[in-house]
C-alpha positions as CSV (number, residue, x, y, z in Angstrom):
1,M,9.1,0.3,-15.1
2,D,11.3,-1.6,-12.7
3,L,10.1,-1.0,-9.2
4,P,11.7,-3.3,-6.6
5,D,9.9,-3.9,-3.4
6,I,6.6,-2.3,-4.3
7,I,3.5,-3.2,-6.3
8,Y,2.2,-0.4,-8.5
9,R,-0.9,-0.4,-10.5
10,K,-3.3,2.2,-12.0
11,S,-7.0,2.0,-12.5
12,P,-8.0,5.6,-13.3
13,P,-8.8,7.7,-11.4
14,L,-6.9,5.6,-8.8
15,A,-3.3,4.6,-8.4
16,F,-2.4,1.9,-5.9
17,I,1.1,1.6,-4.4
18,S,1.7,-1.2,-2.0
19,L,4.9,-1.9,0.0
20,N,5.9,-5.5,-0.7
21,R,8.7,-6.7,1.6
22,T,6.5,-8.9,3.8
23,E,9.5,-10.9,5.1
24,T,10.7,-7.8,6.9
25,R,7.3,-6.2,7.7
26,N,7.9,-3.8,4.8
27,V,11.0,-2.2,6.3
28,F,12.1,0.7,4.0
29,T,15.3,0.2,2.0
30,Y,16.9,2.7,-0.4
31,P,15.7,0.7,-3.4
32,M,12.2,0.7,-2.0
33,M,12.3,4.4,-1.5
34,E,13.5,5.0,-5.0
35,S,10.7,2.8,-6.3
36,L,8.1,4.7,-4.2
37,C,9.4,8.0,-5.6
38,K,9.2,6.7,-9.2
39,A,5.6,5.5,-8.7
40,L,4.5,8.7,-7.1
41,K,6.1,10.8,-9.9
42,D,4.4,8.6,-12.5
43,A,1.0,9.0,-10.8
44,K,1.5,12.7,-10.4
45,N,2.3,13.1,-14.1
46,D,-0.7,11.0,-15.2
47,S,-3.6,13.5,-15.7
48,E,-6.1,10.6,-15.3
49,I,-4.9,9.8,-11.7
50,K,-6.8,11.8,-9.0
51,V,-6.2,9.6,-5.9
52,I,-3.1,7.6,-4.7
53,I,-3.8,4.8,-2.2
54,L,-0.7,3.7,-0.3
55,S,-0.7,0.4,1.6
56,G,1.5,-2.4,2.8
57,E,1.3,-6.1,2.0
58,G,1.2,-8.6,4.8
59,E,0.7,-7.9,8.5
60,A,2.2,-4.4,8.7
61,F,2.1,-1.2,6.7
62,S,5.8,-0.7,7.5
63,A,8.1,-1.4,10.5
64,G,10.1,1.7,9.6
65,G,13.6,2.1,8.1
66,N,16.2,-0.6,7.7
67,I,18.7,0.0,10.5
68,K,21.4,-1.9,8.6
69,D,21.1,0.5,5.7
70,M,21.2,3.5,8.0
71,A,24.3,2.4,9.8
72,G,26.3,2.4,6.6
């Protein structure tokens, strides 16, 4: 599964999703949001997954949305 800008791994009963755009303090982009949705759906559809842990790599969880993307 191609998931730009996130790290996704499963270790039942846990699923780990980590935002991975440290150069921008994990600012959300459209590709990142699509990746996040795919990972969440995958975890939801896996009967062995009971808990999803969401985190951010680097110094920040997320600095919010990408203003450049929002302006377009």
